[in-house]
Structures are given as structure tokens and as C-alpha cells.
N, C-alpha and C positions, 0 to 999 in steps of 0.2 A: 960818586962818579955816574955818570948817566949811560946806562949801555942801549945800544941801539940795536933793534930788531933789523937783520938782515932779511930779506927774502931770499931764500935758497932756492935753487931750483935741484929738482932730483933728476940725476941723469936717467934717461931710458934708452932702451934698444930700440930700434927701429924694427917692428914685428910685421909689418904690412906684406912682406913676403914670404911668411912662415905658413900663412893659410894656403898661397897658390901652391907653394913647395909639397905641402902635405895634399893638396888635392892632385898634384900630378904624381907621387908617389902612388896614391891609392889608385888612380887608373892604370898605372903601369903595373900594379901586382894583379887587378883585376883581368887586364888584358894577358899579362904572359900566364897564368896560372890556368891549371886543365880543370875542368869539372867534367867528371864522368856521370853521366846522366842514364848509360846504358845497365845498371845494375837493377837487382830486382828479379821478382818471379814473372814469367809470363803466363799469365793464367786469365781465363775469363770469368770476371766477377759478376755476381748475380745483378739484376736491375737495382735502382736506387729506389723504388717505388715499393709498396708494399704486396703488390698484387703478387700473387703465386704464379709464376711461368712455368709449368715442367711440362715436360715431353717424355710421356712413357717409352720406353726402349726396351725391347726382349731382349735378353742378356742370357745365355745358358751358363748354368752354374759351373761349367769347368772353364769357361772363358771370362770369369770373374775372379780376381785377385783381391779380397778386402784386408786392408791394413787399418788396425785399429790403435789409436794413441788412448790409453785409459786415464784416469783422472789422477793415479800415480805414476803417471810418466812410463809405464811399460808398453811395448809392442805385441800385438797379436797379428799373426798373418792367419787368415781363414780361422779365427778364433783358437789359434795354436800360439803358445808364447814364443817370441824371438827375441834373438839379440840383435842391438844396433849394428854390431859389426858384419852380420852375414844378411840384414836387410836388402841392401844393395845387391848382393848375389841373386838372392831369392826373386827379386824382380826381374832382375835381367833375365834370368833364365825362362821367368813365366813368359815375358814379352818375346824372347826369341822363339820358345816353344809354339807361342799361339799366332805369332806374325800380325798382321792386321786385324784378327779376330779376337780381340780381347779387351777386357777393361779392367782398371784399377781402381778401387774406390777406397777414398781415405774417409775415416770417420775418426773424428778428433773430439776428446771430451772437452767441454769449456773449461775444465779444471785444469786441464794439461799444460805447462809451460809452453811459451812461444820457442824455447830453444829445442824442445822435444819436437813439436811439430815441424820446425824448419830442418831437423836432423833428417827425417821423413821425406821431405821436399827434396834435400840435397841429395839423398840418397836415390829418389826418383830421376832426378835430372842426371846423375851419374849412371844410373842403369840404363836409360834410353841413349845415352852418349855412347856406353858401351857396345849396347847392341848395335847401333847404326855405324860405329868403327868396325865391327866384325863384320856387318854385311857389306861397307864398303871395299875392305880388304880381300874378300870373298868374290864380290862381284866384279870388281874394278882394279882390283890390286893395289889400290892407292888408298890413303886415309880419307877420312869422310873431309877434313879441313883443306886436301888437295884437289877434292873432286869438283866439277865444274857445278853452277846453279840448276842444270837441267837434270845432272846426277844426282845431286842433293834432293831435287824433288822427288826424285824415283824412289829413292832410299825412304824417305821420309813419308811416300806414300805405302811402302812395304812395312814401314814401322811408324805408324802416326802415334802420337801422343793421344791415349784416350784416358781420362783421368777423370773421376767424379768426385765430388767432395761433399760432405755434409757433416753438420755438427752433430754429436751425438750426446745423448744422456747416460752413456755407458760409464758406469763407476766400478769395474771391475778392480 
């Protein structure tokens, strides 16, 4: 018996529109998703070139609050040990007492963890927010968020963020 070979065609799906549908879904999700870009720390970074650009500023000792992050992730406030829980209140009290004539210096050891450094930064931002909120309530009788732009500028002028940062070789 002689068997014949038949040419069988393999059935296939028409996939020409699959790429179009995928592309449309991609565009849809890109357009409808929100991208928050306003996160981060508002800080002025040093210039990228290696030239030292420093401006000497005379600051009285009682107008300076030094916060040190040691290599073993401990906090020192003016060379005195401090707890993370009290750091925010210490900074807020210092800024409220000194007004615009203050400077907060942050010295962080290169061996300290990022988490510890950001705890200090978060406490610092919260302290300024607390002080500005108190000033707004005392001066205008409203919260800081409810003030007009001119009123906010006046509060920021009374309580500016004066922060100096440096990397230290402290290994206390």
C-alpha cells in the first residue's frame, strides 16, 4: 500500500492586532497613571566641580545648634547625646527661641547609615513646619497652609531655614 503524504497546513491565529492592542494599553496606562515628582529634600547642593567655594560667615556660639550623626548611628546635639524621639522638639525649640538669627549645622559621619541621616532630615523639616505653624497661628490666627502667599513669605522671613551640612570624620 502506498501512502501519500499530504501537505497539511497548520492553523494559526491572526495576531496582527495584538501588537496594536498592547501599544494602546501601554499608552492608556502611561496617560492615566500619576507620577509624583515633588518628593525629595529641598537642599542646595555644592557645585559639581572640585573647586572649593566657601563663604565665611560669623555665627555666635549661642546661635548655632550642631547635630552630629556618629559612625555608630547615634545623635549628638551640641556634643551631648540625644535620642531620636526628642530631636525634633530640641530643634523646634532652638529655632523658635532664636528666630531668624540661628544656624543648624549637621555633621554626618560617612559611616552612618542613610536611614539615620534621613531621620535627622525628617526631624529638621518637621521642626521647621511646627515652628512656622505656631507662628502662623499666633500672628494670623490660621494654620500655615491657609495663609496667603504674602503671609507665608512673611513667616518664612521670620523663620528661614538656615542649615549647613558637612561630612565629618567623627567616629565617636
